[in-house]
MIMIRO-151814 format. One record per residue (C-alpha): x, y, z; residue number from 1. Coordinates in nm, 4 decimals. Example, Ala and Ser with C-alpha at 12.3 -4.5 7.8 and 13.67 -1.06 7.14 Angstrom:
// residues 2
PT	1.2300	-0.4500	0.7800	1
PT	1.3670	-0.1060	0.7140	2
//
This chain:
// residues 290
PT	-0.0147	-0.0019	-0.0035	1
PT	0.2137	0.3017	-0.1469	2
PT	0.0568	0.6195	-0.2352	3
PT	0.0864	0.7827	-0.5522	4
PT	0.3615	1.0702	-0.5437	5
PT	0.1770	1.4048	-0.5018	6
PT	0.1122	1.5758	-0.8158	7
PT	0.4170	1.7617	-0.9430	8
PT	0.6475	1.5957	-0.7236	9
PT	1.0328	1.6443	-0.8134	10
PT	1.1521	1.3672	-0.9967	11
PT	1.4015	1.2475	-0.7549	12
PT	1.0636	1.1661	-0.5059	13
PT	0.8736	1.0228	-0.7974	14
PT	1.1697	0.7975	-0.8159	15
PT	1.1473	0.7038	-0.4847	16
PT	0.8065	0.5895	-0.4767	17
PT	0.8710	0.3992	-0.7936	18
PT	1.1330	0.2195	-0.5938	19
PT	0.9111	0.2055	-0.2963	20
PT	0.6472	0.0369	-0.5139	21
PT	0.8674	-0.2073	-0.6534	22
PT	0.9884	-0.3275	-0.3194	23
PT	0.6129	-0.3904	-0.2159	24
PT	0.5666	-0.5603	-0.5286	25
PT	0.8826	-0.7747	-0.5574	26
PT	0.9126	-1.1476	-0.6303	27
PT	1.1360	-1.2691	-0.3311	28
PT	1.2275	-1.5366	-0.4790	29
PT	1.3877	-1.3328	-0.7700	30
PT	1.7059	-1.2790	-0.7333	31
PT	1.7575	-0.9909	-0.9457	32
PT	1.4526	-0.8277	-0.8167	33
PT	1.4392	-0.5474	-0.5527	34
PT	1.4796	-0.7427	-0.2493	35
PT	1.7328	-1.0227	-0.2593	36
PT	1.7586	-1.3237	-0.0565	37
PT	2.0779	-1.5294	-0.0547	38
PT	2.0513	-1.8852	-0.1802	39
PT	2.4137	-1.9346	-0.0567	40
PT	2.3873	-1.9470	0.3382	41
PT	2.6549	-2.2197	0.4988	42
PT	2.4922	-2.4741	0.7316	43
PT	2.7791	-2.2962	1.0029	44
PT	2.5811	-1.9616	0.9344	45
PT	2.2022	-2.1031	1.0349	46
PT	2.3223	-2.3870	1.2620	47
PT	2.1823	-2.1638	1.5859	48
PT	1.8631	-2.0166	1.3986	49
PT	1.5779	-2.1805	1.6576	50
PT	1.3575	-2.1682	1.3418	51
PT	1.5831	-2.3972	1.1432	52
PT	1.6783	-2.5887	1.3948	53
PT	1.3140	-2.6826	1.5125	54
PT	1.1886	-2.7314	1.1813	55
PT	1.4596	-2.9638	1.0667	56
PT	1.4061	-3.1529	1.4533	57
PT	1.0233	-3.2057	1.3382	58
PT	1.1112	-3.3162	1.0068	59
PT	1.3574	-3.5688	1.1205	60
PT	1.1103	-3.7288	1.3687	61
PT	0.8223	-3.7142	1.1219	62
PT	1.0263	-3.8940	0.9051	63
PT	1.0798	-4.1710	1.1161	64
PT	0.8367	-4.5248	1.0949	65
PT	0.4858	-4.3761	1.0854	66
PT	0.5636	-4.0191	1.0766	67
PT	0.3903	-3.7824	1.2932	68
PT	0.1088	-3.8904	1.4300	69
PT	-0.1810	-3.6151	1.4632	70
PT	-0.4852	-3.5662	1.7088	71
PT	-0.8493	-3.5461	1.5656	72
PT	-0.8269	-3.1508	1.5333	73
PT	-0.4972	-3.1620	1.2986	74
PT	-0.2672	-3.1024	1.5839	75
PT	0.0604	-3.3184	1.6778	76
PT	-0.0572	-3.5401	1.9513	77
PT	0.1348	-3.5399	2.2801	78
PT	0.3461	-3.8206	2.2428	79
PT	0.5093	-3.6566	1.9411	80
PT	0.5712	-3.3899	2.1444	81
PT	0.6987	-3.5623	2.4255	82
PT	0.9507	-3.7153	2.1590	83
PT	1.1277	-3.3983	2.0315	84
PT	1.0581	-3.1721	2.3311	85
PT	1.4401	-3.1879	2.4670	86
PT	1.5814	-3.1372	2.0966	87
PT	1.4154	-2.8099	2.0570	88
PT	1.5509	-2.4986	2.0531	89
PT	1.3684	-2.2973	2.3145	90
PT	1.4194	-2.0381	2.5685	91
PT	1.4921	-2.1398	2.9143	92
PT	1.2656	-1.9241	3.0332	93
PT	0.9876	-2.0100	2.8312	94
PT	1.0885	-2.3746	2.8868	95
PT	1.0463	-2.3312	3.2408	96
PT	0.6823	-2.1739	3.2379	97
PT	0.5443	-2.4403	3.0010	98
PT	0.6925	-2.7321	3.2402	99
PT	0.5498	-2.5633	3.5469	100
PT	0.2066	-2.4339	3.4509	101
PT	0.1273	-2.7520	3.1920	102
PT	0.0379	-3.0921	3.3380	103
PT	0.0697	-3.2420	3.0196	104
PT	0.2195	-3.0841	2.6743	105
PT	-0.0006	-2.9894	2.3946	106
PT	0.2044	-2.8491	2.0627	107
PT	-0.0224	-2.5388	2.1326	108
PT	0.1931	-2.5298	2.4723	109
PT	0.4771	-2.5580	2.2406	110
PT	0.4499	-2.2106	2.0092	111
PT	0.8566	-2.3076	1.8949	112
PT	0.7037	-2.6536	1.7583	113
PT	0.4090	-2.5199	1.6527	114
PT	0.5251	-2.2642	1.4447	115
PT	0.7969	-2.4990	1.3011	116
PT	0.4859	-2.7154	1.1642	117
PT	0.3039	-2.4701	1.0824	118
PT	0.5641	-2.3424	0.8473	119
PT	0.6439	-2.6923	0.7146	120
PT	0.3163	-2.7207	0.6082	121
PT	0.2786	-2.4192	0.4370	122
PT	0.6199	-2.4425	0.3290	123
PT	0.4597	-2.7627	0.1457	124
PT	0.7731	-2.9642	0.3266	125
PT	0.5064	-3.2068	0.5186	126
PT	0.2021	-3.3732	0.3379	127
PT	-0.1162	-3.5035	0.5602	128
PT	-0.1604	-3.8683	0.4912	129
PT	-0.3859	-4.0602	0.7619	130
PT	-0.4202	-3.8326	1.0369	131
PT	0.0140	-3.8050	1.0164	132
PT	0.2442	-3.5645	0.8754	133
PT	0.5064	-3.6944	0.6410	134
PT	0.7720	-3.5233	0.4974	135
PT	0.7327	-3.4490	0.1399	136
PT	1.0139	-3.4745	-0.1268	137
PT	1.1041	-3.1712	-0.0851	138
PT	1.0758	-3.1926	0.2817	139
PT	1.3394	-3.5112	0.2786	140
PT	1.5631	-3.2736	0.0566	141
PT	1.5952	-3.0016	0.2999	142
PT	1.6370	-3.1761	0.6123	143
PT	1.9698	-3.2830	0.5753	144
PT	2.1725	-3.0338	0.7764	145
PT	2.4025	-2.9364	0.4599	146
PT	2.0789	-2.8092	0.3262	147
PT	2.0080	-2.5920	0.6147	148
PT	2.1024	-2.2459	0.4128	149
PT	1.8383	-2.3575	0.1780	150
PT	1.5690	-2.4685	0.4241	151
PT	1.6428	-2.1414	0.6339	152
PT	1.5488	-1.9294	0.2947	153
PT	1.2577	-2.1338	0.2113	154
PT	1.1065	-2.0793	0.5774	155
PT	1.1775	-1.7029	0.5912	156
PT	0.9931	-1.6701	0.2361	157
PT	0.7094	-1.8989	0.3981	158
PT	0.6771	-1.6819	0.7218	159
PT	0.6955	-1.3584	0.5433	160
PT	0.5038	-1.4221	0.2117	161
PT	0.2578	-1.7255	0.2753	162
PT	0.1889	-1.7358	0.6192	163
PT	-0.0652	-1.4299	0.7749	164
PT	0.1331	-1.2571	0.9971	165
PT	-0.1674	-1.1976	1.1926	166
PT	-0.1677	-1.5400	1.3149	167
PT	0.1829	-1.5192	1.4442	168
PT	0.1447	-1.1592	1.5783	169
PT	-0.1735	-1.2132	1.7855	170
PT	-0.1687	-0.8572	1.9123	171
PT	-0.3861	-0.6712	1.6796	172
PT	-0.5168	-0.6883	1.3665	173
PT	-0.2897	-0.4756	1.1269	174
PT	-0.2819	-0.6767	0.8081	175
PT	-0.1941	-0.3583	0.5675	176
PT	0.1927	-0.4362	0.7360	177
PT	0.2332	-0.7330	0.5641	178
PT	0.2536	-0.6229	0.1996	179
PT	0.4875	-0.3951	0.2741	180
PT	0.7527	-0.6039	0.4441	181
PT	1.0214	-0.5532	0.1821	182
PT	1.0145	-0.1854	0.2516	183
PT	1.0155	-0.2465	0.6381	184
PT	1.3057	-0.4569	0.5733	185
PT	1.4878	-0.1911	0.3555	186
PT	1.4340	0.0557	0.6207	187
PT	1.5718	-0.1571	0.8795	188
PT	1.9069	-0.2158	0.6966	189
PT	1.9330	0.1546	0.6595	190
PT	1.8897	0.2626	0.9931	191
PT	1.9298	-0.0272	1.2415	192
PT	2.3273	-0.1231	1.1726	193
PT	2.3882	0.0061	1.5142	194
PT	2.1781	0.0081	1.8507	195
PT	1.8360	0.2204	1.7780	196
PT	1.5399	0.2156	2.0216	197
PT	1.2769	0.0255	1.9664	198
PT	1.0587	0.2949	2.1400	199
PT	0.9701	0.5357	1.8558	200
PT	1.0903	0.2778	1.5681	201
PT	0.7314	0.2143	1.4039	202
PT	0.7354	0.5469	1.2457	203
PT	1.0875	0.5347	1.1365	204
PT	1.0512	0.1729	0.9570	205
PT	0.6826	0.1501	0.8321	206
PT	0.5820	0.3068	0.5328	207
PT	0.3646	0.6644	0.6124	208
PT	0.0604	0.5232	0.4904	209
PT	0.0362	0.1957	0.7141	210
PT	0.0715	0.3849	1.0467	211
PT	-0.2885	0.5039	1.0675	212
PT	-0.3813	0.1161	1.0175	213
PT	-0.1730	0.0442	1.3048	214
PT	-0.3093	0.3149	1.5286	215
PT	-0.6490	0.2475	1.4586	216
PT	-0.5293	-0.0906	1.5970	217
PT	-0.4728	0.0405	1.9206	218
PT	-0.8156	-0.0349	2.1144	219
PT	-0.6334	-0.0744	2.4595	220
PT	-0.4926	0.1983	2.6595	221
PT	-0.2041	-0.0730	2.7060	222
PT	-0.1502	-0.0859	2.3143	223
PT	0.1533	0.0807	2.1866	224
PT	0.3433	0.1113	1.8480	225
PT	0.6287	-0.0994	2.0063	226
PT	0.4139	-0.3686	2.0781	227
PT	0.2430	-0.4219	1.7643	228
PT	0.5736	-0.3724	1.5380	229
PT	0.7567	-0.6153	1.7875	230
PT	0.4982	-0.8580	1.7022	231
PT	0.4776	-0.8187	1.3421	232
PT	0.8162	-0.7520	1.2603	233
PT	1.1048	-0.7524	1.5240	234
PT	1.0140	-1.0763	1.7035	235
PT	0.9622	-1.2421	1.3371	236
PT	1.3547	-1.1231	1.2653	237
PT	1.4955	-1.2363	1.6180	238
PT	1.3985	-1.5638	1.5407	239
PT	1.5643	-1.6028	1.2193	240
PT	1.8361	-1.4521	1.4006	241
PT	1.8035	-1.1439	1.1823	242
PT	1.8255	-0.8832	1.4581	243
PT	1.9668	-0.9125	1.7973	244
PT	1.8483	-0.7235	2.1026	245
PT	2.0141	-0.4908	2.3917	246
PT	1.7411	-0.6351	2.6447	247
PT	1.5919	-0.4267	2.9722	248
PT	1.4938	-0.7390	3.1145	249
PT	1.5299	-1.1146	3.1175	250
PT	1.1951	-1.1520	2.8746	251
PT	1.3112	-1.3559	2.5404	252
PT	1.0745	-1.1029	2.3304	253
PT	1.1390	-0.7643	2.2087	254
PT	0.9931	-0.5335	2.4885	255
PT	0.9544	-0.1361	2.4281	256
PT	1.2595	-0.0506	2.6290	257
PT	1.5030	-0.2495	2.4438	258
PT	1.7286	-0.1662	2.1632	259
PT	1.8127	-0.3739	1.8704	260
PT	2.0286	-0.3943	1.5757	261
PT	2.0645	-0.5722	1.2632	262
PT	2.2711	-0.8711	1.2573	263
PT	2.5935	-0.9824	1.0158	264
PT	2.3321	-1.2526	0.8753	265
PT	2.0837	-0.9904	0.8181	266
PT	2.3623	-0.8068	0.5857	267
PT	2.4884	-1.1335	0.4751	268
PT	2.1497	-1.2677	0.3663	269
PT	1.9187	-0.9605	0.2607	270
PT	2.0384	-0.7052	0.0127	271
PT	1.8572	-0.4853	-0.2335	272
PT	1.8419	-0.3514	-0.5604	273
PT	2.0508	-0.0004	-0.5543	274
PT	1.8709	0.3168	-0.5237	275
PT	2.0802	0.6197	-0.5443	276
PT	1.9251	0.9526	-0.5474	277
PT	2.1360	1.2080	-0.7362	278
PT	2.0619	1.5214	-0.4746	279
PT	1.7995	1.5532	-0.2433	280
PT	1.5523	1.4848	-0.1054	281
PT	1.6588	1.1763	0.0904	282
PT	1.4772	0.8686	0.1634	283
PT	1.3158	1.0483	0.4625	284
PT	1.1258	1.2640	0.2202	285
PT	0.8436	0.9900	0.1711	286
PT	0.7633	1.0657	0.4906	287
PT	0.9314	0.7949	0.7172	288
PT	1.0268	0.9688	1.0509	289
PT	1.3925	1.1038	1.1121	290
//
């Protein structure tokens, strides 16, 4: 959702609008498109990324004898959850909290596993057969460790392009954010090479036409721009090891008082078609906050 430039706008500003429109409409699988995702990540570069590790745990276990059994509602059954529980990469505080509050552990009690299963299903890494998940041909091909970099790219595209971000955000309903994610990532690349506060970050990285929708979703006195942008953008990028936090607490999710910056993996994995202004105005003239 990128507005057309005002009538009679400076040619430089018109070019910027065209660039942003191209980012919003980009094919993320195109290596020469406006947003470019590296296809040559090594296993060493993504070995510690939770979402990759947990998806591989799920695929390996589902590839065992008989596949991964599900309940009548389609979730993984408790026996399977128990089987993989010790192998999953889960923040210690979340693991402790789950064990303390859950007498029995279901799939929906273990968000990292549920997310891995959801992405595997959306990304066609598994198929359902007779109330079981079985790895597809693609899933079997991407399970080995030497394919971890390709799996990472596949999961990233599945998360941000195929999954409805509202499902994972679960905070407030702002569907307008998702179509502009390439622009958001482009802005993060520009402004978050060094530590930046989460407080006040939304107007800096969200295209200005999206901000009113975010504000409309703030229906509670406790709603803030920061909690919504964290759930839609920052926490998912944290799960892909694309940002790192400077935390004010032990809580595993990004909070309003934290600072963030992009990681070396962000700069390695994400790049963008060049956009060079021959003069003024700078990109902030589109309306991004300084």
